[in-house]
C-alpha positions in Angstrom: -12.2 52.6 -15.2 -15.2 51.1 -13.3 -17.5 48.4 -13.9 -20.1 50.8 -14.7 -18.3 52.6 -17.3 -16.6 49.2 -18.8 -16.7 48.0 -22.2 -20.0 46.5 -21.6 -21.5 48.8 -19.2 -21.0 46.8 -16.2 -22.4 43.5 -17.5 -21.1 40.3 -16.7 -19.1 38.6 -19.5 -18.0 34.9 -20.0 -15.7 32.9 -22.4 -16.7 29.6 -23.4 -17.2 26.9 -26.2 -20.0 26.5 -28.5 -21.2 23.0 -28.1 -24.3 23.2 -30.3 -25.4 25.6 -33.3 -28.4 23.7 -34.6 -31.1 26.3 -33.7 -31.6 29.7 -35.4 -30.0 32.6 -34.1 -29.1 30.5 -31.0 -26.2 28.8 -29.7 -25.3 26.8 -26.6 -21.8 27.9 -24.9 -20.2 25.7 -22.4 -18.5 27.9 -19.8 -15.7 26.0 -17.5 -14.8 27.5 -14.0 -12.6 26.3 -11.2 -13.6 27.1 -7.7 -11.9 26.1 -4.3 -14.1 24.3 -1.7 -14.4 26.3 1.6 -13.7 23.3 4.0 -11.7 20.9 1.9 -10.0 23.3 -0.2 -10.2 21.2 -3.5 -10.6 22.8 -6.7 -13.8 21.7 -8.1 -14.3 22.0 -11.9 -17.8 23.1 -13.4 -19.4 23.5 -16.6 -22.3 25.5 -17.0 -24.1 25.7 -20.1 -25.5 29.1 -21.2 -28.4 29.7 -24.2 -27.1 32.4 -26.2 -28.5 34.9 -29.0 -26.5 34.7 -32.1 -28.0 37.3 -34.4 -26.0 36.7 -37.1 -25.1 33.1 -36.9 -21.2 33.7 -36.4 -20.6 30.8 -33.9 -20.2 27.4 -34.9 -19.5 24.2 -32.9 -16.3 24.2 -31.4 -15.6 27.9 -31.6 -14.2 29.7 -28.7 -16.6 32.8 -28.1 -17.1 35.8 -25.5 -20.7 36.4 -24.4 -22.5 39.3 -22.3 -25.5 39.7 -20.4 -28.7 41.1 -22.1 -32.3 41.7 -21.7 -34.4 38.6 -21.9 -34.6 37.8 -25.4 -36.8 34.4 -25.0 -37.8 32.4 -22.1 -34.2 31.1 -21.8 -31.7 33.2 -23.6 -30.4 36.0 -21.1 -27.0 36.3 -23.0 -25.8 37.6 -26.3 -22.8 36.8 -28.7 -20.3 39.7 -28.3 -17.3 38.1 -30.5 -15.9 34.8 -31.8 -12.4 34.5 -30.3 -11.4 31.3 -32.2 -12.7 29.6 -35.0 -12.2 25.7 -35.4 -12.8 23.7 -38.3 -14.6 20.5 -37.7 -15.4 17.5 -40.3 -18.8 17.8 -41.6 -19.2 14.0 -41.1 -19.7 12.5 -38.0 -17.4 9.7 -36.9 -20.2 7.1 -36.6 -21.0 7.7 -40.1 -17.5 7.0 -41.5 -17.0 3.4 -42.8 -14.2 1.4 -41.3 -13.4 0.0 -44.7 -13.1 3.5 -46.2 -10.6 4.4 -43.4 -8.6 1.2 -43.6 -8.2 1.9 -47.5 -7.1 5.4 -46.7 -4.6 4.1 -44.3 -3.1 1.6 -46.9 -2.7 4.4 -49.6 -1.3 6.8 -47.2 1.3 4.4 -45.8 3.7 3.3 -48.4 5.8 0.0 -47.8 9.3 1.1 -46.3 12.3 -1.2 -46.8 14.6 -1.1 -44.0 18.3 -0.4 -45.1 20.7 -3.3 -44.7 23.5 -2.7 -42.4 26.9 -1.9 -43.7 29.5 -4.5 -43.9 31.7 -2.2 -41.7 29.1 -2.2 -38.9 28.7 -5.9 -38.7 32.5 -6.7 -38.5 32.9 -4.8 -35.1 29.8 -6.7 -33.6 31.2 -10.2 -34.6 34.4 -9.4 -33.2 32.8 -8.6 -29.9 30.8 -11.7 -30.0 33.9 -13.5 -30.7 35.8 -12.3 -27.9 33.2 -12.8 -25.4 34.0 -15.5 -23.0 32.1 -19.0 -23.8 31.5 -19.4 -20.0 29.2 -16.5 -19.9 27.1 -18.1 -22.8 26.9 -21.4 -21.2 24.9 -20.8 -18.0 22.4 -18.7 -20.0 21.9 -21.8 -22.4 21.9 -24.3 -19.6 19.1 -22.1 -17.8 17.2 -21.9 -21.1 17.2 -25.7 -21.4 16.9 -26.4 -17.8 13.0 -28.1 -17.3 11.2 -27.9 -14.1 10.2 -31.5 -12.9 6.8 -31.8 -11.1 6.9 -34.5 -8.4 4.5 -37.4 -8.9 3.0 -36.9 -5.3 1.2 -33.6 -6.6 -2.0 -34.5 -8.1 -3.6 -32.3 -10.4 -7.4 -31.6 -10.7 -8.1 -34.0 -13.5 -6.6 -37.1 -11.1 -8.8 -36.2 -8.3 -12.2 -38.3 -8.2 -15.2 -36.4 -9.5 -17.3 -36.7 -6.2 -14.8 -37.3 -3.1 -17.3 -35.4 -0.8 -20.4 -37.6 -0.9 -18.8 -40.8 0.5 -16.9 -38.8 3.1 -20.6 -37.4 4.1 -22.1 -41.1 4.5 -18.9 -42.0 6.4 -19.4 -39.1 8.9 -22.8 -39.8 9.4 -22.4 -43.6 10.0 -19.5 -42.9 12.5 -21.7 -41.1 15.1 -24.0 -44.2 15.2 -21.4 -46.6 15.5 -19.6 -44.8 18.4 -22.8 -44.3 20.3 -23.5 -48.2 20.0 -19.9 -49.2 21.4 -20.1 -46.5 24.2 -23.4 -48.4 25.4 -21.9 -51.7 25.1 -18.8 -50.7 27.0 -21.2 -49.3 29.7 -23.0 -52.5 30.2 -20.1 -54.9 30.4 -18.4 -53.3 33.6 -21.9 -53.7 35.2 -22.3 -57.2 34.3 -18.7 -58.2 35.5 -19.7 -56.6 38.9 -22.7 -59.1 39.4 -20.6 -61.8 38.5 -17.9 -61.5 41.2 
């Protein structure tokens, strides 16, 4: 059977999901395809939207449908609905419109309080025996580790102990220091010259 003599006369067919059915006799179908990139060999997924003519209004949002090429029906419609493959029942109310208080009340009604059964006395006895048989030495290091506290040395200062503005006095000292060193160097240069004249 060749394409020309096939079921749809050689026309292209696609399978996709209805994403909108708000128009009369028209649905929008999203068709997902996966192709392999020629150079990078990575699989790329693409979604194309087709505007499809639905004469009887059979398809609804979320349904899986098969579409086929057709003669132009309108400016954008070049496909027509052939069959609905799977119907999906979606809620009539949008999630944004549902009140959160109603949801909370519904969950409380659905989930009754469950009480966990008490363990049998026979189950408790072996556990107590195992605990009594365990050496006390193994339990003591665990207790010692739990009670051991980490002491912070007094030399370590926290951010609260540090002065609020330590940078400003340091900057003033740095500015005063070069002037003092220049004055001392000039005095030192004058003194040896004065000593040489006295001799």
